[in-house]
N, CA, C and O atoms as CSV, one atom per row, in Angstrom:
chain,resi,resn,atom,element,x,y,z
A,1,MET,N,N,0.678,-1.159,-0.126
A,1,MET,CA,C,-0.186,-0.200,0.015
A,1,MET,C,C,0.976,1.352,-0.052
A,1,MET,O,O,0.562,2.391,-0.567
A,2,LYS,N,N,2.264,1.260,0.487
A,2,LYS,CA,C,2.952,2.049,0.829
A,2,LYS,C,C,3.505,2.636,-0.639
A,2,LYS,O,O,3.742,3.835,-0.783
A,3,ILE,N,N,3.638,1.911,-1.433
A,3,ILE,CA,C,4.087,2.014,-2.903
A,3,ILE,C,C,3.074,2.442,-3.703
A,3,ILE,O,O,3.313,3.118,-4.704
A,4,ILE,N,N,1.986,2.136,-3.390
A,4,ILE,CA,C,0.682,2.744,-4.381
A,4,ILE,C,C,0.299,4.250,-4.125
A,4,ILE,O,O,-0.029,5.084,-4.968
A,5,LEU,N,N,0.444,4.435,-2.466
A,5,LEU,CA,C,0.268,6.213,-1.963
A,5,LEU,C,C,1.508,6.840,-2.472
A,5,LEU,O,O,1.301,7.891,-3.079
A,6,ASN,N,N,2.752,6.467,-2.383
A,6,ASN,CA,C,3.892,7.175,-2.787
A,6,ASN,C,C,3.989,7.444,-4.160
A,6,ASN,O,O,4.509,8.454,-4.632
A,7,SER,N,N,3.466,6.496,-4.814
A,7,SER,CA,C,3.392,6.814,-6.504
A,7,SER,C,C,2.127,7.752,-6.847
A,7,SER,O,O,2.189,8.500,-7.822
A,8,ILE,N,N,1.002,7.704,-6.051
A,8,ILE,CA,C,-0.164,8.625,-6.320
A,8,ILE,C,C,0.579,10.237,-5.787
A,8,ILE,O,O,0.701,11.256,-6.468
A,9,GLY,N,N,0.894,10.057,-4.679
A,9,GLY,CA,C,1.705,11.557,-4.308
A,9,GLY,C,C,3.127,11.774,-4.994
A,9,GLY,O,O,3.737,12.730,-4.514
A,10,ILE,N,N,3.596,11.289,-5.721
A,10,ILE,CA,C,4.589,11.716,-6.686
A,10,ILE,C,C,3.670,12.244,-8.013
A,10,ILE,O,O,3.587,13.388,-8.459
A,11,LEU,N,N,3.065,11.110,-8.443
A,11,LEU,CA,C,2.446,11.793,-9.691
A,11,LEU,C,C,1.482,13.273,-9.435
A,11,LEU,O,O,1.501,14.225,-10.215
A,12,ALA,N,N,0.641,13.204,-8.138
A,12,ALA,CA,C,0.278,14.425,-7.785
A,12,ALA,C,C,0.893,15.616,-7.976
A,12,ALA,O,O,0.451,16.571,-8.614
A,13,VAL,N,N,2.403,15.491,-7.137
A,13,VAL,CA,C,3.408,16.743,-7.191
A,13,VAL,C,C,3.257,17.027,-8.769
A,13,VAL,O,O,2.682,18.005,-9.248
A,14,ILE,N,N,3.775,16.163,-9.364
A,14,ILE,CA,C,4.096,16.432,-10.772
A,14,ILE,C,C,2.843,17.102,-11.694
A,14,ILE,O,O,2.940,17.853,-12.665
A,15,LEU,N,N,1.797,16.632,-11.129
A,15,LEU,CA,C,0.412,17.397,-11.904
A,15,LEU,C,C,0.524,18.516,-11.441
A,15,LEU,O,O,0.345,19.484,-12.179
A,16,GLY,N,N,0.875,18.695,-9.985
A,16,GLY,CA,C,0.289,20.086,-8.978
A,16,GLY,C,C,1.574,21.077,-9.654
A,16,GLY,O,O,1.402,22.273,-9.889
A,17,VAL,N,N,2.715,20.442,-9.882
A,17,VAL,CA,C,4.005,21.646,-10.598
A,17,VAL,C,C,3.486,22.291,-12.213
A,17,VAL,O,O,3.537,23.441,-12.647
A,18,LEU,N,N,2.941,20.905,-12.897
A,18,LEU,CA,C,2.505,21.316,-14.173
A,18,LEU,C,C,1.332,22.322,-14.007
A,18,LEU,O,O,1.290,23.201,-14.868
A,19,GLY,N,N,0.356,22.345,-13.028
A,19,GLY,CA,C,-0.558,23.241,-12.956
A,19,GLY,C,C,-0.296,24.718,-12.266
A,19,GLY,O,O,-1.202,25.475,-11.917
A,20,ILE,N,N,0.890,24.940,-12.157
A,20,ILE,CA,C,1.752,26.175,-11.996
A,20,ILE,C,C,1.642,26.863,-13.339
A,20,ILE,O,O,1.563,28.082,-13.486
A,21,PHE,N,N,1.645,25.905,-14.361
A,21,PHE,CA,C,2.103,26.664,-15.668
A,21,PHE,C,C,1.173,26.483,-16.700
A,21,PHE,O,O,1.207,27.239,-17.671
A,22,LEU,N,N,0.075,25.285,-16.592
A,22,LEU,CA,C,-0.966,25.388,-17.327
A,22,LEU,C,C,-2.466,25.699,-17.169
A,22,LEU,O,O,-2.952,25.277,-16.120
A,23,PRO,N,N,-3.162,26.249,-17.870
A,23,PRO,CA,C,-4.297,26.620,-17.279
A,23,PRO,C,C,-5.321,25.685,-17.080
A,23,PRO,O,O,-5.292,24.717,-17.839
A,24,LEU,N,N,-6.252,25.733,-16.220
A,24,LEU,CA,C,-7.434,24.675,-16.264
A,24,LEU,C,C,-6.618,23.363,-15.423
A,24,LEU,O,O,-7.170,22.269,-15.304
A,25,LEU,N,N,-5.383,23.610,-14.926
A,25,LEU,CA,C,-4.852,21.992,-14.496
A,25,LEU,C,C,-4.352,22.806,-12.976
A,25,LEU,O,O,-3.336,23.466,-12.754
A,26,PRO,N,N,-5.565,22.437,-12.029
A,26,PRO,CA,C,-5.081,22.935,-10.528
A,26,PRO,C,C,-3.931,22.407,-9.717
A,26,PRO,O,O,-3.639,21.216,-9.612
A,27,THR,N,N,-3.485,23.132,-9.313
A,27,THR,CA,C,-2.256,22.902,-8.662
A,27,THR,C,C,-2.459,22.545,-7.107
A,27,THR,O,O,-1.913,21.533,-6.668
A,28,THR,N,N,-3.208,23.333,-6.300
A,28,THR,CA,C,-3.532,23.151,-4.962
A,28,THR,C,C,-4.133,22.093,-4.552
A,28,THR,O,O,-3.754,21.784,-3.423
A,29,PRO,N,N,-5.111,21.221,-5.098
A,29,PRO,CA,C,-5.953,20.115,-4.998
A,29,PRO,C,C,-4.718,18.804,-5.288
A,29,PRO,O,O,-4.642,17.787,-4.598
A,30,PHE,N,N,-3.959,19.081,-6.285
A,30,PHE,CA,C,-2.735,18.071,-6.203
A,30,PHE,C,C,-1.679,17.825,-5.155
A,30,PHE,O,O,-1.321,16.777,-4.618
A,31,LEU,N,N,-1.291,19.026,-5.014
A,31,LEU,CA,C,-0.304,19.020,-3.960
A,31,LEU,C,C,-0.999,18.651,-2.343
A,31,LEU,O,O,-0.371,18.016,-1.497
A,32,LEU,N,N,-2.269,19.138,-2.154
A,32,LEU,CA,C,-2.980,18.661,-1.025
A,32,LEU,C,C,-3.175,17.043,-0.936
A,32,LEU,O,O,-3.015,16.426,0.117
A,33,LEU,N,N,-3.546,16.424,-2.193
A,33,LEU,CA,C,-3.483,14.555,-2.318
A,33,LEU,C,C,-1.901,14.319,-2.071
A,33,LEU,O,O,-1.639,13.482,-1.206
A,34,ALA,N,N,-1.188,14.733,-2.496
A,34,ALA,CA,C,0.402,14.292,-2.512
A,34,ALA,C,C,0.657,14.397,-0.841
A,34,ALA,O,O,1.218,13.455,-0.281
A,35,SER,N,N,0.200,15.646,-0.028
A,35,SER,CA,C,0.438,15.642,0.753
A,35,SER,C,C,-0.139,14.651,1.853
A,35,SER,O,O,0.552,14.309,2.813
A,36,ALA,N,N,-1.375,14.229,1.673
A,36,ALA,CA,C,-2.061,13.315,2.198
A,36,ALA,C,C,-1.801,12.115,1.966
A,36,ALA,O,O,-2.249,11.262,2.733
A,37,CYS,N,N,-0.969,11.725,0.792
A,37,CYS,CA,C,-0.632,10.327,0.331
A,37,CYS,C,C,0.783,10.210,1.118
A,37,CYS,O,O,1.119,9.108,1.551
A,38,PHE,N,N,1.543,11.251,1.288
A,38,PHE,CA,C,2.797,11.276,1.690
A,38,PHE,C,C,2.886,11.004,3.490
A,38,PHE,O,O,3.740,10.408,4.146
A,39,ALA,N,N,1.917,11.552,3.822
A,39,ALA,CA,C,1.540,11.644,5.430
A,39,ALA,C,C,1.053,10.057,5.832
A,39,ALA,O,O,1.305,9.560,6.929
A,40,ARG,N,N,0.391,9.429,4.864
A,40,ARG,CA,C,0.165,8.060,5.400
A,40,ARG,C,C,1.293,6.848,5.119
A,40,ARG,O,O,1.403,5.729,5.620
A,41,ALA,N,N,2.187,7.645,3.967
A,41,ALA,CA,C,3.396,6.277,3.429
A,41,ALA,C,C,4.858,6.655,3.784
A,41,ALA,O,O,5.709,5.772,3.901
A,42,SER,N,N,5.102,7.760,3.927
A,42,SER,CA,C,6.512,8.119,3.873
A,42,SER,C,C,6.663,9.551,4.586
A,42,SER,O,O,6.384,10.668,4.149
A,43,PRO,N,N,7.123,9.212,5.656
A,43,PRO,CA,C,6.949,10.436,6.520
A,43,PRO,C,C,8.220,11.500,6.032
A,43,PRO,O,O,8.148,12.675,6.393
A,44,ARG,N,N,9.451,11.008,5.148
A,44,ARG,CA,C,10.434,11.605,4.783
A,44,ARG,C,C,10.043,12.567,3.655
A,44,ARG,O,O,10.512,13.699,3.536
A,45,LEU,N,N,8.938,11.886,2.659
A,45,LEU,CA,C,8.499,12.829,1.519
A,45,LEU,C,C,7.545,13.736,2.045
A,45,LEU,O,O,7.501,14.848,1.517
A,46,HIS,N,N,6.731,13.470,3.030
A,46,HIS,CA,C,5.744,14.579,3.655
A,46,HIS,C,C,6.389,15.524,4.139
A,46,HIS,O,O,6.075,16.693,3.915
A,47,HIS,N,N,7.431,15.170,4.906
A,47,HIS,CA,C,8.555,16.540,5.361
A,47,HIS,C,C,9.045,17.086,4.502
A,47,HIS,O,O,9.480,18.168,4.894
A,48,TRP,N,N,9.272,16.860,3.178
A,48,TRP,CA,C,10.091,17.439,1.986
A,48,TRP,C,C,8.985,18.070,1.597
A,48,TRP,O,O,9.273,19.255,1.431
A,49,LEU,N,N,7.704,17.837,1.336
A,49,LEU,CA,C,6.734,18.646,1.203
A,49,LEU,C,C,6.170,19.551,1.790
A,49,LEU,O,O,5.432,20.388,1.271
A,50,GLN,N,N,6.491,19.457,3.013
A,50,GLN,CA,C,5.965,20.373,4.198
A,50,GLN,C,C,6.950,21.537,4.236
A,50,GLN,O,O,6.637,22.671,4.599
A,51,THR,N,N,8.194,21.157,3.822
A,51,THR,CA,C,9.534,22.203,4.165
A,51,THR,C,C,9.748,22.705,2.688
A,51,THR,O,O,10.572,23.617,2.628
A,52,ASN,N,N,9.209,22.331,1.496
A,52,ASN,CA,C,9.614,23.030,0.125
A,52,ASN,C,C,9.460,24.562,0.410
A,52,ASN,O,O,8.583,25.048,1.124
A,53,ARG,N,N,10.362,25.198,-0.200
A,53,ARG,CA,C,10.347,26.747,-0.006
A,53,ARG,C,C,9.089,27.317,-1.080
A,53,ARG,O,O,8.668,28.459,-0.894
A,54,VAL,N,N,8.580,26.572,-2.074
A,54,VAL,CA,C,7.659,27.552,-2.785
A,54,VAL,C,C,6.366,26.972,-2.243
A,54,VAL,O,O,5.474,27.817,-2.315
A,55,PHE,N,N,6.016,25.987,-1.799
A,55,PHE,CA,C,4.550,25.729,-1.476
A,55,PHE,C,C,4.736,25.160,-0.058
A,55,PHE,O,O,3.717,24.580,0.317
A,56,GLY,N,N,5.561,25.155,0.682
A,56,GLY,CA,C,5.363,24.297,2.142
A,56,GLY,C,C,4.764,25.221,3.057
A,56,GLY,O,O,4.121,24.716,3.977
A,57,LYS,N,N,4.828,26.277,3.007
A,57,LYS,CA,C,4.202,27.237,4.177
A,57,LYS,C,C,2.717,27.172,3.636
A,57,LYS,O,O,1.967,27.042,4.604
A,58,TYR,N,N,2.173,27.206,2.706
A,58,TYR,CA,C,0.901,27.219,2.403
A,58,TYR,C,C,-0.037,25.960,2.683
A,58,TYR,O,O,-1.166,25.906,3.169
A,59,LEU,N,N,0.959,24.802,2.131
A,59,LEU,CA,C,0.461,23.658,2.636
A,59,LEU,C,C,0.484,23.349,4.258
A,59,LEU,O,O,-0.539,22.862,4.738
A,60,ARG,N,N,1.576,23.606,5.095
A,60,ARG,CA,C,1.502,23.435,6.310
A,60,ARG,C,C,0.356,24.270,7.161
A,60,ARG,O,O,-0.150,23.832,8.195
A,61,ASP,N,N,-0.017,25.722,6.477
A,61,ASP,CA,C,-1.180,26.170,6.899
A,61,ASP,C,C,-2.312,25.868,6.763
A,61,ASP,O,O,-3.135,26.124,7.643
A,62,TYR,N,N,-2.703,25.129,5.409
A,62,TYR,CA,C,-3.750,24.863,5.079
A,62,TYR,C,C,-4.219,23.367,6.089
A,62,TYR,O,O,-5.338,23.223,6.580
A,63,GLU,N,N,-3.143,22.430,6.219
A,63,GLU,CA,C,-3.224,21.274,7.038
A,63,GLU,C,C,-3.367,21.351,8.711
A,63,GLU,O,O,-3.736,20.402,9.403
A,64,ASN,N,N,-2.987,22.717,9.231
A,64,ASN,CA,C,-2.828,23.040,10.318
A,64,ASN,C,C,-4.608,23.880,10.622
A,64,ASN,O,O,-4.980,24.358,11.694
A,65,GLY,N,N,-5.147,23.844,9.749
A,65,GLY,CA,C,-6.384,24.619,9.699
A,65,GLY,C,C,-6.431,26.068,9.912
A,65,GLY,O,O,-7.311,26.502,10.655
A,66,HIS,N,N,-5.540,26.935,9.317
A,66,HIS,CA,C,-5.280,28.180,9.323
A,66,HIS,C,C,-6.155,28.555,7.861
A,66,HIS,O,O,-7.129,29.300,7.968
A,67,GLY,N,N,-5.830,28.096,6.713
A,67,GLY,CA,C,-6.511,28.495,5.662
A,67,GLY,C,C,-5.704,28.969,5.099
A,67,GLY,O,O,-4.535,28.639,5.297
A,68,ILE,N,N,-6.043,29.894,4.216
A,68,ILE,CA,C,-5.367,30.551,3.122
A,68,ILE,C,C,-5.513,32.215,3.434
A,68,ILE,O,O,-6.565,32.562,3.970
A,69,PRO,N,N,-4.528,33.234,3.128
A,69,PRO,CA,C,-4.752,34.166,3.406
A,69,PRO,C,C,-5.636,34.912,2.387
A,69,PRO,O,O,-5.552,34.460,1.245
A,70,LEU,N,N,-6.555,36.075,2.577
A,70,LEU,CA,C,-7.338,36.730,1.776
A,70,LEU,C,C,-6.595,36.925,0.685
A,70,LEU,O,O,-6.906,36.293,-0.324
A,71,ARG,N,N,-5.643,37.689,0.653
A,71,ARG,CA,C,-4.698,38.083,-0.655
A,71,ARG,C,C,-4.618,36.886,-1.403
A,71,ARG,O,O,-4.876,37.060,-2.594
A,72,GLY,N,N,-4.266,35.409,-0.993
A,72,GLY,CA,C,-3.975,34.558,-1.775
A,72,GLY,C,C,-5.032,33.828,-2.185
A,72,GLY,O,O,-4.878,32.918,-3.001
A,73,LYS,N,N,-6.350,34.171,-1.617
A,73,LYS,CA,C,-7.713,33.735,-2.322
A,73,LYS,C,C,-7.925,34.578,-3.447
A,73,LYS,O,O,-8.198,34.027,-4.514
A,74,VAL,N,N,-7.848,35.837,-3.396
A,74,VAL,CA,C,-7.907,36.802,-4.327
A,74,VAL,C,C,-7.160,36.460,-5.752
A,74,VAL,O,O,-7.606,36.374,-6.896
A,75,TRP,N,N,-6.101,36.334,-5.318
A,75,TRP,CA,C,-5.102,36.067,-6.513
A,75,TRP,C,C,-5.598,34.712,-7.159
A,75,TRP,O,O,-5.735,34.750,-8.381
A,76,ILE,N,N,-5.877,33.565,-6.547
A,76,ILE,CA,C,-6.203,32.177,-7.068
A,76,ILE,C,C,-7.265,32.440,-7.844
A,76,ILE,O,O,-7.363,31.889,-8.941
A,77,LEU,N,N,-8.291,33.389,-7.353
A,77,LEU,CA,C,-9.644,33.687,-8.071
A,77,LEU,C,C,-9.488,34.516,-9.550
A,77,LEU,O,O,-10.201,34.423,-10.549
A,78,ILE,N,N,-8.513,35.201,-9.359
A,78,ILE,CA,C,-8.248,36.194,-10.592
A,78,ILE,C,C,-7.527,35.400,-11.610
A,78,ILE,O,O,-7.852,35.414,-12.798
A,79,PHE,N,N,-6.475,34.658,-11.099
A,79,PHE,CA,C,-5.685,34.030,-12.130
A,79,PHE,C,C,-6.326,32.745,-12.637
A,79,PHE,O,O,-5.967,32.295,-13.725
A,80,MET,N,N,-7.447,32.004,-11.759
A,80,MET,CA,C,-8.353,30.800,-12.340
A,80,MET,C,C,-9.019,31.388,-13.244
A,80,MET,O,O,-8.906,30.984,-14.402
A,81,TRP,N,N,-9.909,32.528,-12.926
A,81,TRP,CA,C,-11.036,32.950,-13.861
A,81,TRP,C,C,-10.216,33.412,-15.231
A,81,TRP,O,O,-10.576,33.110,-16.369
A,82,GLY,N,N,-9.040,34.205,-14.899
A,82,GLY,CA,C,-8.402,34.463,-16.035
A,82,GLY,C,C,-8.161,33.229,-17.408
A,82,GLY,O,O,-8.458,33.063,-18.591
A,83,SER,N,N,-7.571,32.706,-16.515
A,83,SER,CA,C,-7.417,31.097,-17.607
A,83,SER,C,C,-8.674,30.712,-17.969
A,83,SER,O,O,-9.011,30.743,-19.153
A,84,MET,N,N,-9.393,30.362,-17.124
A,84,MET,CA,C,-10.768,29.789,-17.895
A,84,MET,C,C,-11.157,30.847,-18.721
A,84,MET,O,O,-11.442,30.500,-19.867
A,85,SER,N,N,-11.250,32.044,-18.468
A,85,SER,CA,C,-11.998,32.780,-19.598
A,85,SER,C,C,-11.343,32.631,-20.900
A,85,SER,O,O,-11.889,32.358,-21.968
A,86,TYR,N,N,-9.850,32.889,-20.626
A,86,TYR,CA,C,-9.133,32.694,-22.020
A,86,TYR,C,C,-9.527,31.082,-22.884
A,86,TYR,O,O,-9.688,31.015,-24.102
A,87,SER,N,N,-9.624,29.875,-21.925
A,87,SER,CA,C,-9.928,28.683,-22.555
A,87,SER,C,C,-11.516,28.619,-23.232
A,87,SER,O,O,-11.945,27.980,-24.193
A,88,ILE,N,N,-12.237,29.653,-22.210
A,88,ILE,CA,C,-13.630,29.803,-22.957
A,88,ILE,C,C,-13.795,30.490,-23.993
A,88,ILE,O,O,-14.824,30.380,-24.660
A,89,TRP,N,N,-12.784,31.345,-24.322
A,89,TRP,CA,C,-12.824,31.715,-25.253
A,89,TRP,C,C,-12.332,31.461,-26.696
A,89,TRP,O,O,-12.582,32.047,-27.749
A,90,ARG,N,N,-11.445,30.255,-26.366
A,90,ARG,CA,C,-10.750,29.609,-27.644
A,90,ARG,C,C,-11.237,28.435,-28.121
A,90,ARG,O,O,-10.770,27.901,-29.128
A,91,THR,N,N,-12.416,27.846,-27.289
A,91,THR,CA,C,-12.866,26.597,-27.477
A,91,THR,C,C,-14.214,26.949,-28.229
A,91,THR,O,O,-14.812,27.927,-27.782
A,92,ASP,N,N,-14.772,26.295,-29.299
A,92,ASP,CA,C,-16.203,26.454,-30.060
A,92,ASP,C,C,-17.233,25.875,-29.553
A,92,ASP,O,O,-18.353,26.344,-29.755
A,93,HIS,N,N,-17.038,24.711,-28.776
A,93,HIS,CA,C,-17.945,24.004,-28.485
A,93,HIS,C,C,-18.576,24.405,-26.817
A,93,HIS,O,O,-17.954,24.642,-25.781
A,94,LEU,N,N,-20.052,24.357,-27.096
A,94,LEU,CA,C,-20.666,24.920,-26.338
A,94,LEU,C,C,-20.350,24.185,-24.574
A,94,LEU,O,O,-19.998,24.763,-23.545
A,95,TRP,N,N,-20.642,22.795,-24.820
A,95,TRP,CA,C,-20.612,21.998,-23.537
A,95,TRP,C,C,-19.201,21.988,-23.066
A,95,TRP,O,O,-19.053,21.526,-21.934
A,96,VAL,N,N,-18.070,22.418,-23.720
A,96,VAL,CA,C,-16.811,22.581,-23.110
A,96,VAL,C,C,-16.941,23.997,-22.015
A,96,VAL,O,O,-16.622,24.102,-20.831
A,97,ARG,N,N,-17.554,25.004,-22.984
A,97,ARG,CA,C,-17.481,26.267,-22.025
A,97,ARG,C,C,-18.315,26.054,-20.936
A,97,ARG,O,O,-17.926,26.362,-19.810
A,98,LEU,N,N,-19.575,25.495,-21.150
A,98,LEU,CA,C,-20.539,25.188,-19.855
A,98,LEU,C,C,-19.597,24.211,-18.572
A,98,LEU,O,O,-19.703,24.293,-17.348
A,99,LEU,N,N,-18.827,23.446,-19.275
A,99,LEU,CA,C,-17.942,22.364,-18.368
A,99,LEU,C,C,-17.064,23.386,-17.623
A,99,LEU,O,O,-17.247,23.292,-16.409
A,100,ILE,N,N,-16.219,24.281,-17.943
A,100,ILE,CA,C,-15.252,25.290,-17.418
A,100,ILE,C,C,-16.152,26.229,-16.730
A,100,ILE,O,O,-15.660,26.778,-15.744
A,101,VAL,N,N,-17.289,26.515,-17.017
A,101,VAL,CA,C,-17.835,27.697,-16.281
A,101,VAL,C,C,-18.313,26.816,-14.811
A,101,VAL,O,O,-18.089,27.291,-13.698
A,102,LEU,N,N,-18.937,25.591,-14.994
A,102,LEU,CA,C,-19.358,24.912,-13.857
A,102,LEU,C,C,-18.237,24.459,-12.970
A,102,LEU,O,O,-18.459,24.443,-11.759
A,103,ILE,N,N,-16.951,24.055,-13.459
A,103,ILE,CA,C,-15.859,23.977,-12.867
A,103,ILE,C,C,-15.441,25.122,-11.850
A,103,ILE,O,O,-15.288,25.039,-10.631
A,104,GLY,N,N,-15.304,26.190,-12.675
A,104,GLY,CA,C,-14.974,27.393,-12.035
A,104,GLY,C,C,-16.072,27.755,-10.741
A,104,GLY,O,O,-15.716,27.974,-9.583
A,105,ILE,N,N,-17.176,27.759,-11.133
A,105,ILE,CA,C,-18.462,28.135,-9.934
A,105,ILE,C,C,-18.059,26.930,-8.830
A,105,ILE,O,O,-18.538,27.117,-7.712
A,106,CYS,N,N,-17.462,26.045,-8.950
A,106,CYS,CA,C,-17.602,24.706,-7.782
A,106,CYS,C,C,-16.214,25.209,-7.086
A,106,CYS,O,O,-16.174,25.294,-5.859
A,107,VAL,N,N,-15.345,25.463,-7.693
A,107,VAL,CA,C,-13.834,25.901,-7.188
A,107,VAL,C,C,-14.100,27.027,-6.309
A,107,VAL,O,O,-13.862,27.007,-5.101
A,108,THR,N,N,-14.610,28.033,-6.957
A,108,THR,CA,C,-14.923,29.332,-6.343
A,108,THR,C,C,-15.776,29.451,-4.979
A,108,THR,O,O,-15.559,30.174,-4.007
A,109,ILE,N,N,-16.835,28.502,-5.206
A,109,ILE,CA,C,-17.740,28.510,-4.041
A,109,ILE,C,C,-16.734,27.472,-2.832
A,109,ILE,O,O,-16.551,27.848,-1.674
A,110,TYR,N,N,-16.299,26.444,-3.265
A,110,TYR,CA,C,-15.299,25.700,-2.293
A,110,TYR,C,C,-14.219,26.865,-1.523
A,110,TYR,O,O,-14.049,27.041,-0.316
A,111,LEU,N,N,-13.712,27.420,-2.443
A,111,LEU,CA,C,-12.615,28.290,-1.870
A,111,LEU,C,C,-13.022,29.430,-1.055
A,111,LEU,O,O,-12.378,29.874,-0.104
A,112,THR,N,N,-14.465,30.004,-1.621
A,112,THR,CA,C,-14.718,31.100,-0.544
A,112,THR,C,C,-15.581,30.844,0.625
A,112,THR,O,O,-15.713,31.609,1.580
A,113,ARG,N,N,-16.251,29.515,0.444
A,113,ARG,CA,C,-17.257,28.785,1.582
A,113,ARG,C,C,-16.580,27.768,2.629
A,113,ARG,O,O,-16.967,27.625,3.789
A,114,PHE,N,N,-15.635,27.167,2.104
A,114,PHE,CA,C,-15.426,25.990,2.861
A,114,PHE,C,C,-13.770,26.248,3.259
A,114,PHE,O,O,-13.300,25.862,4.329
A,115,VAL,N,N,-13.120,26.835,2.405
A,115,VAL,CA,C,-11.554,27.094,2.933
A,115,VAL,C,C,-11.690,28.132,3.939
A,115,VAL,O,O,-12.385,29.080,3.575
A,116,PRO,N,N,-11.153,28.204,5.238
A,116,PRO,CA,C,-10.823,28.971,6.138
A,116,PRO,C,C,-10.066,30.343,5.484
A,116,PRO,O,O,-9.315,30.377,4.509
A,117,THR,N,N,-10.489,31.397,6.299
A,117,THR,CA,C,-9.670,32.656,5.596
A,117,THR,C,C,-8.600,32.958,6.631
A,117,THR,O,O,-9.075,33.244,7.730
A,118,MET,N,N,-7.302,32.965,6.557
A,118,MET,CA,C,-6.047,32.956,7.598
A,118,MET,C,C,-6.266,34.577,7.802
A,118,MET,O,O,-6.420,35.421,6.919
A,119,ARG,N,N,-6.234,34.755,9.219
A,119,ARG,CA,C,-6.129,36.059,9.980
A,119,ARG,C,C,-4.578,36.516,9.665
A,119,ARG,O,O,-3.636,35.733,9.782
A,120,VAL,N,N,-4.429,37.980,9.224
A,120,VAL,CA,C,-3.517,38.386,9.222
A,120,VAL,C,C,-2.856,39.274,10.854
A,120,VAL,O,O,-3.208,40.403,11.196
A,121,LYS,N,N,-2.199,38.682,11.361
A,121,LYS,CA,C,-1.764,39.401,12.504
A,121,LYS,C,C,-1.050,40.580,12.348
A,121,LYS,O,O,-0.190,40.693,11.475
A,122,LYS,N,N,-1.405,41.678,13.307
A,122,LYS,CA,C,-0.890,43.029,12.963
A,122,LYS,C,C,-0.004,43.148,14.134
A,122,LYS,O,O,0.676,44.162,14.295
């Protein structure tokens, strides 16, 4: 089972990193999946993911229940809807456009209603 979880975790990290550069490929869900897999199968890989200089702080904050800073949520929504708008504009298929909008609405609802907003300490 550890081999399967580690394989899924590694694939999720790869997809998450690709999601940084490719529109419509989400980054955060893949990194959260990788973190969950590594937490159960490999403490070493989980520690590596948690201490990664690029996304480690965000994963630690999310896993500790602190959520995402408001500024981060705003930027996520701006970039997500920007890339989705471009994809909607570039496709000729109505069903693809509707699917993209539906995915965007679901992610927006999840991010705004279910992911806690981190309080900034002054």
